[in-house]
TIKE-766611 format. One line per 2 residues: number of its first residue (from 1); their letters; for each residue x, y, z of N, C-alpha, C. Coordinates in Angstrom, 3 decimals. Example, Ala and Ser with C-alpha at 12.3 -4.5 7.8 and 13.67 -1.06 7.14 Angstrom:
// residues 2
1 = as = 13.190/-5.690/7.800/12.300/-4.500/7.800/13.200/-3.300/7.800 ~ 12.850/-2.250/7.080/13.670/-1.060/7.140/12.900/0.030/7.870
END
This chain:
// residues 277
1 = mi = 6.058/5.413/21.732/5.047/5.519/20.669/5.651/5.120/19.324 ~ 4.863/4.427/18.532/5.251/4.020/17.184/4.486/4.865/16.173
3 = ti = 5.203/5.357/15.164/4.572/6.097/14.066/4.848/5.359/12.763 ~ 3.776/5.004/12.048/3.909/4.282/10.784/3.315/5.124/9.668
5 = li = 4.062/5.263/8.595/3.644/6.028/7.422/3.368/5.037/6.301 ~ 2.136/5.076/5.770/1.711/4.102/4.762/1.145/4.833/3.556
7 = fg = 1.483/4.366/2.355/1.009/4.995/1.129/0.223/4.008/0.287 ~ -0.895/4.517/-0.277/-1.735/3.704/-1.137/-1.060/3.391/-2.458
9 = di = -1.644/2.499/-3.215/-1.075/1.950/-4.450/-0.282/3.005/-5.230 ~ 1.014/2.772/-5.375/1.875/3.679/-6.140/1.682/3.358/-7.616
11 = vg = 1.215/4.346/-8.401/0.863/4.101/-9.806/1.891/4.739/-10.734 ~ 2.696/3.900/-11.363/3.604/4.327/-12.413/4.625/5.372/-11.987
13 = ea = 5.219/6.006/-12.996/6.236/7.025/-12.752/5.664/8.205/-11.975 ~ 4.428/8.586/-12.304/3.796/9.709/-11.606/3.709/9.431/-10.108
15 = gr = 3.368/8.199/-9.761/3.286/7.833/-8.354/4.642/7.819/-7.675 ~ 5.651/7.319/-8.379/6.997/7.282/-7.798/7.522/8.697/-7.539
17 = ka = 7.254/9.592/-8.480/7.698/10.977/-8.311/6.953/11.668/-7.174 ~ 5.646/11.420/-7.088/4.852/12.039/-6.024/5.306/11.533/-4.657
19 = ls = 5.567/10.232/-4.566/6.049/9.664/-3.316/7.393/10.280/-2.928 ~ 8.296/10.370/-3.893/9.617/10.942/-3.637/9.504/12.372/-3.117
21 = rf = 8.674/13.169/-3.766/8.502/14.564/-3.350/7.925/14.658/-1.944 ~ 6.901/13.857/-1.680/6.264/13.908/-0.359/7.261/13.542/0.735
23 = lq = 8.034/12.496/0.516/8.996/12.079/1.525/10.075/13.131/1.733 ~ 10.505/13.766/0.655/11.492/14.847/0.787/10.958/15.986/1.640
25 = ne = 9.675/16.291/1.467/9.077/17.439/2.163/8.622/17.125/3.581 ~ 8.167/15.891/3.819/7.449/15.607/5.059/8.103/14.585/5.990
27 = ke = 9.034/13.798/5.486/9.569/12.702/6.297/10.178/13.191/7.603 ~ 10.937/14.267/7.555/11.598/14.767/8.760/10.608/15.396/9.733
29 = ki = 9.440/15.781/9.255/8.411/16.315/10.142/7.652/15.188/10.842 ~ 7.359/14.141/10.097/6.567/13.029/10.630/7.427/12.084/11.469
31 = lp = 8.674/11.888/11.061/9.611/10.992/11.733/9.027/9.583/11.918 ~ 8.702/8.915/10.822/8.102/7.578/10.935/9.108/6.534/11.403
33 = dl = 8.622/5.584/12.180/9.441/4.432/12.565/9.435/3.374/11.474 ~ 8.403/3.420/10.615/8.258/2.431/9.555/7.529/3.076/8.387
35 = iv = 7.998/2.807/7.150/7.328/3.292/5.940/6.932/2.082/5.094 ~ 5.641/1.999/4.791/5.096/0.891/4.006/4.356/1.460/2.810
37 = vn = 4.542/0.854/1.638/3.773/1.252/0.458/3.203/0.010/-0.216 ~ 2.049/0.184/-0.866/1.577/-0.861/-1.768/2.162/-0.553/-3.141
39 = ge = 2.935/-1.489/-3.689/3.665/-1.225/-4.919/3.240/-2.053/-6.107 ~ 2.035/-2.594/-6.095/1.681/-3.548/-7.147/1.356/-2.884/-8.490
41 = nv = 1.292/-1.551/-8.520/1.055/-0.838/-9.779/2.189/0.120/-10.117 ~ 3.333/-0.095/-9.508/4.409/0.888/-9.588/5.119/0.884/-10.948
43 = sg = 5.031/-0.210/-11.692/5.755/-0.335/-12.956/4.797/-0.210/-14.137 ~ 4.749/0.973/-14.728/3.886/1.198/-15.879/2.408/1.107/-15.569
45 = gi = 2.046/1.203/-14.299/0.647/1.169/-13.902/0.104/-0.201/-13.574 ~ 0.919/-1.244/-13.787/0.460/-2.599/-13.448/1.670/-3.478/-13.149
47 = gi = 1.656/-4.131/-12.002/2.764/-4.986/-11.614/3.922/-4.201/-11.021 ~ 4.934/-4.945/-10.595/6.120/-4.331/-10.016/7.357/-5.031/-10.559
49 = hp = 8.246/-4.261/-11.154/9.509/-4.766/-11.694/10.597/-4.566/-10.641 ~ 11.579/-5.466/-10.561/12.634/-5.309/-9.558/13.298/-3.936/-9.546
51 = kn = 13.507/-3.330/-10.711/14.184/-2.022/-10.725/13.349/-0.962/-10.018 ~ 12.030/-1.057/-10.131/11.169/-0.085/-9.466/11.011/-0.397/-7.987
53 = ar = 11.068/-1.666/-7.630/11.085/-2.035/-6.210/12.326/-1.448/-5.550 ~ 13.468/-1.591/-6.218/14.707/-1.031/-5.669/14.624/0.488/-5.562
55 = el = 13.950/1.118/-6.517/13.769/2.571/-6.471/12.973/2.980/-5.229 ~ 11.937/2.224/-4.905/11.145/2.524/-3.710/11.975/2.337/-2.443
57 = fd = 12.744/1.263/-2.389/13.599/1.048/-1.215/14.630/2.165/-1.083 ~ 15.153/2.639/-2.202/16.133/3.734/-2.175/15.532/5.036/-1.651
59 = lg = 14.197/5.182/-1.782/13.528/6.377/-1.266/13.350/6.318/0.252 ~ 13.612/5.160/0.844/13.456/5.009/2.281/12.299/4.125/2.683
61 = vd = 11.631/3.506/1.714/10.544/2.579/2.017/11.117/1.335/2.690 ~ 10.473/0.903/3.766/10.938/-0.285/4.490/10.328/-1.568/3.952
63 = vi = 9.023/-1.522/3.655/8.311/-2.730/3.238/7.348/-2.387/2.106 ~ 7.320/-3.245/1.080/6.387/-3.089/-0.037/5.378/-4.228/0.018
65 = tt = 4.089/-3.881/0.064/3.028/-4.873/-0.069/2.518/-4.844/-1.510 ~ 1.753/-5.850/-1.885/1.280/-5.920/-3.271/-0.156/-6.458/-3.302
67 = gn = -0.520/-7.099/-4.418/-1.881/-7.595/-4.577/-1.989/-8.519/-5.770 ~ -3.108/-8.415/-6.477/-3.402/-9.373/-7.549/-2.513/-9.213/-8.774
69 = hi = -1.825/-8.060/-8.926/-0.961/-7.853/-10.100/0.510/-8.183/-9.835 ~ 0.797/-8.815/-8.716/2.186/-9.046/-8.327/2.988/-9.812/-9.372
71 = wk = 2.353/-10.718/-10.132/3.107/-11.582/-11.047/3.133/-11.042/-12.474 ~ 2.741/-9.809/-12.705/2.669/-9.248/-14.057/4.017/-9.288/-14.767
73 = hk = 5.095/-8.982/-14.071/6.439/-8.977/-14.671/7.184/-10.225/-14.192 ~ 7.583/-11.055/-15.124/8.168/-12.353/-14.764/9.453/-12.206/-13.946
75 = ei = 10.141/-11.069/-14.101/11.397/-10.861/-13.372/11.189/-10.818/-11.858 ~ 9.961/-10.544/-11.442/9.712/-10.398/-10.002/9.777/-11.733/-9.275
77 = id = 9.607/-12.842/-9.987/9.548/-14.147/-9.327/10.862/-14.484/-8.637 ~ 11.982/-14.320/-9.328/13.283/-14.564/-8.690/13.587/-13.503/-7.640
79 = yi = 13.223/-12.270/-7.933/13.548/-11.162/-7.032/12.825/-11.282/-5.697 ~ 11.555/-11.670/-5.721/10.786/-11.735/-4.479/11.310/-12.835/-3.563
81 = ni = 11.929/-13.852/-4.139/12.485/-14.939/-3.328/13.717/-14.502/-2.533 ~ 14.380/-13.436/-2.974/15.578/-12.959/-2.276/15.341/-11.606/-1.615
83 = tp = 14.086/-11.154/-1.606/13.769/-9.833/-1.065/12.619/-9.966/-0.063 ~ 12.923/-10.259/1.188/11.864/-10.495/2.182/10.995/-9.273/2.455
85 = nl = 11.507/-8.084/2.170/10.738/-6.858/2.425/9.737/-6.548/1.320 ~ 9.682/-7.394/0.299/8.660/-7.314/-0.739/7.680/-8.458/-0.502
87 = lr = 6.453/-8.107/-0.161/5.454/-9.116/0.168/4.485/-9.342/-0.980 ~ 3.978/-10.556/-1.055/2.831/-10.862/-1.917/1.715/-11.343/-0.999
89 = pm = 0.471/-11.325/-1.430/-0.604/-11.789/-0.555/-0.351/-13.205/-0.050 ~ -0.488/-13.382/1.258/-0.155/-14.661/1.870/-1.083/-15.779/1.420
91 = nf = -2.333/-15.433/1.048/-3.264/-16.495/0.662/-3.129/-16.936/-0.789 ~ -2.011/-16.586/-1.462/-1.633/-17.298/-2.677/-1.199/-18.720/-2.320
93 = ge = -0.833/-18.916/-1.063/-0.454/-20.245/-0.607/1.050/-20.414/-0.469 ~ 1.450/-21.479/0.185/2.861/-21.694/0.494/3.712/-22.015/-0.727
95 = ka = 3.105/-22.491/-1.806/3.891/-22.872/-2.983/4.237/-21.674/-3.878 ~ 3.597/-20.537/-3.653/3.890/-19.339/-4.437/5.246/-18.774/-4.042
97 = pg = 5.947/-18.111/-4.977/7.219/-17.479/-4.621/7.029/-16.423/-3.534 ~ 8.083/-16.167/-2.780/8.047/-15.131/-1.769/7.187/-15.495/-0.570
99 = kg = 6.937/-14.458/0.259/6.137/-14.650/1.465/5.109/-13.533/1.603 ~ 4.087/-13.810/2.414/3.027/-12.835/2.626/3.077/-12.159/3.976
101 = fl = 4.184/-12.339/4.691/4.325/-11.695/5.996/5.802/-11.416/6.258 ~ 6.050/-10.488/7.163/7.428/-10.145/7.491/7.501/-9.685/8.941
103 = sy = 8.365/-10.327/9.711/8.731/-9.831/11.035/9.952/-8.939/10.851 ~ 9.814/-7.694/11.252/10.811/-6.680/10.888/11.129/-5.818/12.100
105 = tk = 12.403/-5.700/12.412/12.846/-4.886/13.538/13.582/-3.655/13.033 ~ 13.166/-2.502/13.531/13.812/-1.243/13.156/13.825/-0.334/14.377
107 = ns = 14.997/0.189/14.671/15.160/1.071/15.837/14.613/0.425/17.115 ~ 14.909/-0.864/17.265/14.522/-1.649/18.440/13.015/-1.874/18.561
109 = kk = 12.259/-1.536/17.519/10.818/-1.758/17.528/10.491/-2.894/16.565 ~ 9.643/-3.807/17.033/9.349/-5.012/16.275/7.982/-4.903/15.597
111 = fl = 7.991/-5.119/14.292/6.771/-5.025/13.503/6.471/-6.376/12.862 ~ 5.176/-6.651/12.723/4.719/-7.773/11.911/3.827/-7.188/10.835
113 = il = 4.242/-7.343/9.574/3.486/-6.802/8.437/2.933/-7.970/7.646 ~ 1.623/-7.918/7.354/0.947/-9.006/6.644/0.217/-8.469/5.429
115 = nl = 0.051/-9.326/4.433/-0.586/-8.958/3.173/-1.606/-10.039/2.804 ~ -2.864/-9.633/2.626/-3.924/-10.561/2.240/-4.612/-10.064/0.973
117 = lg = -5.176/-10.992/0.218/-5.906/-10.661/-1.007/-7.364/-11.073/-0.854 ~ -8.252/-10.176/-1.288/-9.676/-10.449/-1.200/-10.126/-11.506/-2.199
119 = qi = -11.334/-12.003/-1.979/-11.872/-13.099/-2.782/-13.031/-12.646/-3.671 ~ -13.802/-11.650/-3.229/-14.994/-11.214/-3.960/-14.598/-10.340/-5.153
121 = fm = -15.115/-10.665/-6.342/-14.818/-9.965/-7.599/-13.351/-10.062/-7.982 ~ -12.641/-11.048/-7.483/-11.225/-11.230/-7.790/-11.014/-12.629/-8.359
123 = dp = -9.814/-12.889/-8.868/-9.498/-14.221/-9.354/-9.504/-15.225/-8.196 ~ -9.728/-16.510/-8.492/-9.789/-17.520/-7.427/-8.511/-17.549/-6.583
125 = iy = -8.712/-17.658/-5.290/-7.596/-17.672/-4.344/-8.072/-18.328/-3.063 ~ -7.157/-18.739/-2.209/-7.568/-19.288/-0.922/-8.382/-18.245/-0.153
127 = pp = -9.508/-18.627/0.426/-10.334/-17.667/1.174/-9.513/-16.945/2.245 ~ -9.519/-15.629/2.234/-8.589/-14.875/3.092/-8.823/-15.028/4.588
129 = lp = -10.059/-15.031/5.061/-10.287/-15.063/6.503/-9.913/-16.413/7.116 ~ -10.356/-17.543/6.539/-9.888/-18.826/7.081/-8.374/-18.992/6.969
131 = ff = -7.808/-18.465/5.873/-6.353/-18.593/5.706/-5.632/-17.837/6.812 ~ -6.100/-16.612/7.099/-5.481/-15.839/8.182/-5.629/-16.575/9.506
133 = nd = -6.798/-17.114/9.767/-7.033/-17.803/11.037/-6.048/-18.943/11.252 ~ -5.859/-19.746/10.205/-4.902/-20.855/10.309/-3.496/-20.325/10.576
135 = fy = -3.133/-19.267/9.851/-1.799/-18.692/10.043/-1.638/-18.159/11.458 ~ -2.655/-17.484/11.952/-2.592/-16.870/13.278/-2.373/-17.924/14.369
137 = fn = -3.160/-18.972/14.345/-3.056/-19.968/15.407/-1.814/-20.851/15.269 ~ -1.267/-20.933/14.065/-0.033/-21.699/13.866/1.223/-20.864/14.077
139 = nk = 1.058/-19.537/14.161/2.217/-18.654/14.311/1.954/-17.591/15.378 ~ 1.284/-18.005/16.437/0.884/-17.059/17.485/2.080/-16.309/18.063
141 = el = 3.240/-16.964/18.089/4.422/-16.323/18.663/4.849/-15.084/17.881 ~ 4.606/-15.072/16.567/4.945/-13.896/15.769/4.116/-12.692/16.195
143 = fd = 2.848/-12.909/16.476/1.955/-11.833/16.898/2.294/-11.377/18.320 ~ 2.576/-12.333/19.187/2.896/-11.997/20.577/4.206/-11.234/20.686
145 = da = 5.132/-11.523/19.789/6.459/-10.911/19.851/6.484/-9.505/19.252 ~ 5.509/-9.183/18.418/5.520/-7.897/17.710/5.023/-6.756/18.605
147 = dc = 5.660/-5.603/18.466/5.172/-4.391/19.138/3.940/-3.845/18.439 ~ 3.854/-4.078/17.121/2.725/-3.574/16.344/2.518/-4.469/15.127
149 = vi = 1.261/-4.806/14.845/0.912/-5.671/13.715/0.021/-4.894/12.760 ~ 0.401/-4.863/11.474/-0.423/-4.183/10.481/-0.679/-5.120/9.303
151 = ld = -1.825/-4.905/8.639/-2.210/-5.792/7.538/-2.798/-4.988/6.395 ~ -2.268/-5.219/5.194/-2.803/-4.655/3.953/-3.753/-5.681/3.354
153 = fh = -5.051/-5.321/3.325/-6.049/-6.209/2.717/-6.384/-5.648/1.343 ~ -5.824/-6.295/0.312/-5.959/-5.827/-1.062/-7.214/-6.460/-1.657
155 = ae = -8.289/-5.697/-1.722/-9.570/-6.299/-2.080/-10.464/-5.299/-2.793 ~ -11.438/-5.817/-3.524/-12.361/-4.999/-4.319/-13.611/-4.614/-3.529
157 = at = -14.229/-5.577/-2.886/-15.528/-5.348/-2.253/-15.378/-4.679/-0.892 ~ -16.059/-3.552/-0.712/-16.001/-2.856/0.572/-16.566/-3.722/1.695
159 = se = -17.583/-4.505/1.387/-18.176/-5.358/2.417/-17.169/-6.388/2.927 ~ -16.392/-6.956/2.010/-15.395/-7.942/2.418/-14.306/-7.284/3.262
161 = ki = -13.945/-6.056/2.901/-12.918/-5.348/3.667/-13.405/-5.047/5.080 ~ -14.629/-4.541/5.190/-15.171/-4.221/6.507/-15.280/-5.483/7.365
163 = ac = -15.756/-6.561/6.769/-15.849/-7.827/7.500/-14.476/-8.285/7.980 ~ -13.479/-8.122/7.126/-12.114/-8.512/7.503/-11.635/-7.692/8.691
165 = gy = -11.936/-6.397/8.681/-11.542/-5.551/9.804/-12.074/-6.077/11.120 ~ -13.359/-6.393/11.144/-13.956/-6.907/12.379/-13.413/-8.289/12.740
167 = fl = -13.105/-9.080/11.724/-12.569/-10.420/11.968/-11.200/-10.358/12.649 ~ -10.454/-9.286/12.375/-9.084/-9.171/12.875/-8.968/-8.316/14.133
169 = vd = -10.087/-7.865/14.677/-10.062/-7.004/15.864/-9.238/-7.637/16.989 ~ -8.353/-6.809/17.556/-7.481/-7.156/18.676/-6.391/-8.162/18.324
171 = rv = -6.376/-8.633/17.083/-5.274/-9.489/16.643/-4.316/-8.720/15.739 ~ -4.854/-7.725/15.042/-4.057/-6.830/14.193/-4.335/-5.402/14.653
173 = nl = -3.297/-4.579/14.706/-3.457/-3.223/15.237/-3.895/-2.206/14.198 ~ -3.594/-2.468/12.935/-4.078/-1.617/11.849/-4.446/-2.496/10.670
175 = vf = -5.694/-2.404/10.240/-6.173/-3.089/9.035/-6.492/-1.999/8.026 ~ -5.724/-1.961/6.934/-5.987/-0.957/5.905/-6.221/-1.637/4.564
177 = gs = -7.221/-1.144/3.830/-7.527/-1.693/2.526/-6.780/-0.979/1.420 ~ -6.560/-1.709/0.335/-5.964/-1.133/-0.878/-6.662/-1.743/-2.085
179 = ht = -6.259/-1.339/-3.284/-6.712/-1.897/-4.558/-7.618/-0.975/-5.373 ~ -8.571/-0.265/-4.761/-9.531/0.492/-5.573/-8.982/1.816/-6.073
181 = hv = -7.876/2.300/-5.483/-7.251/3.575/-5.850/-8.105/4.782/-5.463 ~ -9.150/4.571/-4.695/-10.021/5.663/-4.246/-10.053/5.642/-2.717
183 = qt = -9.585/6.722/-2.115/-9.508/6.764/-0.657/-10.894/6.888/-0.029 ~ -11.131/6.106/1.003/-12.388/6.190/1.734/-12.201/7.018/3.005
185 = ad = -13.278/7.641/3.444/-13.225/8.533/4.610/-13.851/7.866/5.823 ~ -13.522/6.594/6.041/-14.152/5.848/7.122/-13.142/5.330/8.140
187 = ek = -12.028/6.030/8.275/-11.052/5.606/9.276/-11.688/5.635/10.662 ~ -11.442/4.596/11.469/-12.083/4.502/12.779/-11.363/3.482/13.645
189 = ll = -11.709/3.489/14.907/-11.221/2.486/15.838/-12.282/1.395/15.983 ~ -11.877/0.164/15.751/-12.768/-0.971/15.973/-12.683/-1.455/17.414
191 = sd = -11.569/-1.120/18.067/-11.364/-1.380/19.493/-10.191/-0.501/19.920 ~ -9.833/-0.541/21.175/-8.669/0.229/21.637/-7.395/-0.209/20.927
193 = kt = -7.362/-1.473/20.511/-6.146/-2.046/19.934/-6.116/-2.021/18.410 ~ -7.248/-1.770/17.756/-7.333/-1.963/16.309/-7.954/-0.767/15.614
195 = ay = -7.220/-0.206/14.642/-7.733/0.850/13.771/-8.002/0.265/12.391 ~ -8.889/0.931/11.655/-9.338/0.379/10.366/-9.652/1.502/9.385
197 = it = -9.392/1.245/8.085/-9.886/2.078/6.991/-10.124/1.159/5.792 ~ -11.198/1.407/5.047/-11.558/0.518/3.939/-10.566/0.592/2.792
199 = di = -10.117/1.785/2.414/-9.115/1.904/1.355/-8.305/3.178/1.539 ~ -6.993/3.046/1.452/-6.143/4.220/1.653/-5.915/4.999/0.361
201 = gm = -6.432/4.498/-0.783/-6.335/5.259/-2.024/-5.078/4.969/-2.807 ~ -4.685/5.939/-3.638/-3.506/5.732/-4.493/-2.568/6.924/-4.403
203 = tg = -1.330/6.671/-4.758/-0.335/7.732/-4.957/0.042/7.679/-6.428 ~ -0.417/8.681/-7.170/-0.241/8.670/-8.616/-0.671/9.984/-9.231
205 = py = -1.097/9.969/-10.488/-1.501/11.206/-11.164/-2.848/11.717/-10.654 ~ -2.910/12.999/-10.353/-4.123/13.610/-9.789/-5.267/13.617/-10.797
207 = ds = -5.020/14.109/-12.003/-6.053/14.176/-13.040/-6.024/12.888/-13.851 ~ -6.824/11.924/-13.433/-6.800/10.605/-14.065/-8.034/9.834/-13.618
209 = vi = -8.235/8.693/-14.240/-9.247/7.752/-13.773/-8.496/6.609/-13.092 ~ -8.427/6.672/-11.802/-7.641/5.766/-10.938/-6.237/5.513/-11.493
211 = gv = -5.633/6.567/-12.058/-4.255/6.499/-12.517/-4.081/6.484/-14.017 ~ -5.129/6.151/-14.752/-5.058/6.032/-16.215/-5.479/7.350/-16.853
213 = qt = -4.902/7.642/-18.023/-5.257/8.856/-18.755/-6.771/8.919/-18.964 ~ -7.359/10.035/-18.580/-8.817/10.182/-18.581/-9.421/9.976/-19.962
215 = ei = -8.783/10.550/-20.989/-9.354/10.477/-22.337/-9.428/9.037/-22.844 ~ -8.497/8.198/-22.431/-8.521/6.794/-22.837/-9.748/6.089/-22.259
217 = il = -9.992/6.324/-20.983/-11.139/5.685/-20.329/-12.452/6.213/-20.896 ~ -12.535/7.521/-21.147/-13.762/8.095/-21.704/-14.041/7.555/-23.102
219 = ek = -12.979/7.410/-23.898/-13.166/6.868/-25.246/-13.634/5.418/-25.175 ~ -13.060/4.646/-24.276/-13.477/3.249/-24.152/-14.940/3.150/-23.722
221 = lt = -15.347/4.001/-22.777/-16.711/3.939/-22.261/-17.745/4.467/-23.252 ~ -17.325/5.298/-24.191/-18.276/5.848/-25.163/-18.294/5.083/-26.480
223 = tm = -17.178/4.414/-26.826/-17.133/3.662/-28.081/-17.256/2.158/-27.871 ~ -16.988/1.710/-26.624/-16.995/0.287/-26.274/-15.895/-0.491/-26.992
225 = lp = -14.905/0.201/-27.540/-13.784/-0.448/-28.206/-12.635/-0.649/-27.213 ~ -11.856/-1.718/-27.368/-10.729/-1.938/-26.458/-9.674/-0.870/-26.628
227 = ks = -9.040/-0.504/-25.548/-7.998/0.514/-25.559/-6.825/0.058/-24.701 ~ -5.634/0.495/-25.080/-4.452/0.256/-24.252/-4.373/1.342/-23.189
229 = yk = -4.226/0.925/-21.950/-4.178/1.896/-20.863/-2.789/2.523/-20.755 ~ -2.749/3.801/-20.448/-1.497/4.511/-20.200/-1.646/5.322/-18.925
231 = va = -0.612/5.291/-18.103/-0.635/6.065/-16.865/-0.611/7.543/-17.193 ~ -1.458/8.308/-16.537/-1.504/9.755/-16.747/-0.264/10.414/-16.156
233 = sg = -0.060/11.681/-16.501/1.064/12.451/-15.968/0.512/13.737/-15.366 ~ 1.387/14.666/-15.059/0.949/15.946/-14.498/1.059/15.977/-12.994
235 = dg = 0.160/16.706/-12.363/0.205/16.871/-10.916/0.029/15.534/-10.204 ~ 0.579/15.455/-9.004/0.545/14.212/-8.251/-0.502/14.207/-7.157
237 = lv = -0.962/13.019/-6.821/-1.865/12.794/-5.693/-1.180/11.835/-4.732 ~ -1.127/12.221/-3.473/-0.554/11.353/-2.452/-1.649/10.960/-1.478
239 = ng = -1.948/9.674/-1.435/-2.921/9.121/-0.492/-2.210/8.164/0.452 ~ -2.594/8.214/1.698/-1.997/7.291/2.648/-2.491/7.528/4.055
241 = li = -1.683/7.081/5.012/-2.049/7.152/6.423/-0.840/7.481/7.283 ~ -1.105/8.177/8.374/-0.161/8.266/9.486/-0.826/7.563/10.662
243 = fk = -0.223/6.498/11.099/-0.788/5.676/12.173/0.134/5.738/13.378 ~ -0.441/6.050/14.537/0.343/6.133/15.766/-0.213/5.149/16.789
245 = fd = 0.716/4.441/17.421/0.332/3.333/18.298/1.203/3.315/19.543 ~ 0.567/3.127/20.682/1.255/2.986/21.963/1.577/1.504/22.163
247 = ei = 2.820/1.144/21.902/3.188/-0.269/21.944/3.301/-0.800/23.374 ~ 3.439/0.084/24.336/3.543/-0.359/25.726/2.178/-0.805/26.247
249 = nk = 1.179/0.045/26.030/-0.171/-0.249/26.519/-1.066/-0.900/25.469 ~ -0.500/-1.126/24.261/-1.242/-1.754/23.155/-2.536/-1.007/22.856
251 = kv = -2.388/0.294/22.608/-3.549/1.134/22.314/-3.270/2.019/21.104 ~ -4.272/2.152/20.247/-4.167/3.068/19.109/-4.211/4.500/19.628
253 = is = -3.275/5.315/19.151/-3.268/6.735/19.506/-4.047/7.538/18.472 ~ -3.753/7.286/17.184/-4.463/8.029/16.140/-4.299/7.351/14.792
255 = ie = -5.254/7.606/13.910/-5.185/7.194/12.509/-5.600/8.403/11.683 ~ -4.695/8.896/10.859/-4.912/10.146/10.119/-4.670/9.924/8.629
257 = ri = -5.660/10.260/7.821/-5.510/10.109/6.368/-4.611/11.199/5.782 ~ -3.879/10.817/4.735/-3.132/11.761/3.901/-3.841/11.845/2.561
259 = ne = -4.200/13.030/2.146/-4.859/13.234/0.849/-4.378/14.576/0.316 ~ -3.274/14.550/-0.416/-2.584/15.784/-0.789/-2.285/15.839/-2.284
261 = kl = -2.577/16.986/-2.874/-2.237/17.230/-4.274/-0.878/17.910/-4.335 ~ -0.010/17.401/-5.207/1.313/17.983/-5.395/1.401/18.590/-6.792
263 = im = 1.755/19.862/-6.869/1.844/20.552/-8.156/3.185/20.232/-8.798 ~ 3.198/19.180/-9.598/4.451/18.712/-10.201/4.863/19.569/-11.385
265 = vk = 3.906/19.934/-12.254/4.220/20.688/-13.467/4.726/22.067/-13.110 ~ 4.080/22.716/-12.156/4.443/24.064/-11.771/5.881/24.121/-11.292
267 = ek = 6.295/23.084/-10.531/7.656/23.079/-10.025/8.663/23.019/-11.159 ~ 8.362/22.206/-12.197/9.272/22.124/-13.334/9.400/23.479/-14.014
269 = ed = 8.274/24.190/-14.147/8.305/25.509/-14.771/9.127/26.469/-13.929 ~ 8.955/26.387/-12.598/9.703/27.256/-11.706/11.194/26.957/-11.768
271 = eg = 11.536/25.654/-11.873/12.941/25.282/-11.972/13.552/25.847/-13.247 ~ 12.767/25.811/-14.332/13.250/26.370/-15.586/13.500/27.867/-15.485
273 = kd = 12.595/28.570/-14.801/12.777/29.999/-14.618/14.024/30.290/-13.778 ~ 14.228/29.465/-12.760/15.397/29.663/-11.895/16.688/29.503/-12.681
275 = kk = 16.709/28.526/-13.604/17.926/28.305/-14.382/18.188/29.484/-15.319 ~ 17.099/30.039/-15.887/17.267/31.182/-16.780/17.769/32.405/-16.026
277 = n = 17.305/32.524/-14.761/17.701/33.656/-13.959/19.100/33.463/-13.366
END
């Protein structure tokens, strides 16, 4: 059996801290064969800087997927070319830095991880479904060789995500959506071989508007004036999935959402009391 632990968009420092805490508390209980995170908002709430990518890898993350904000920090362009475990959406095309897929072996188990970007309500990009189809038929051996295939579909429109799930049935074993920072409760099996969820949510500040300080968003919506966004702080929210797959019989065992609040402030207060005592 294969167990994969996946976390939704990591947002800023709050998200990195929440992820670190969750892994410290739960990793030895879950015993994942693979840990995947979407890291496209990990640096200041938008984009991913190499130093923060390295921080995620140091926490035990195996593969980082991304999305439309991947190029926000110019330093990532050189870094992604030398870091195969950091993916960008494959339908940016072959001329873009880095790659959108990774064949990865860990503990004798072979994984194929793919990253796609949606087209609806997003910046222009190669259409994701035809792009995947071409890739699939030109690289069939990668799919045949993998014990388990998973795909992060970073997209805005729920309809496009659901359509993508059905399009990938029996070719990908787990299709999970990211980007909206709001977890959906529609995890399901599309077939014996394929599990699906529209969006796995975010790992970041609990009291926020998809990661941003609430008062900033409320002021913008009530005054209509432009505002600079800042990542919220305080308690953490951990969103993600535990996916279990029978690689011998090619059957999904289970797909379980993670939706957990972590009391970050309280722990700091408790640590302070402990030091005084």
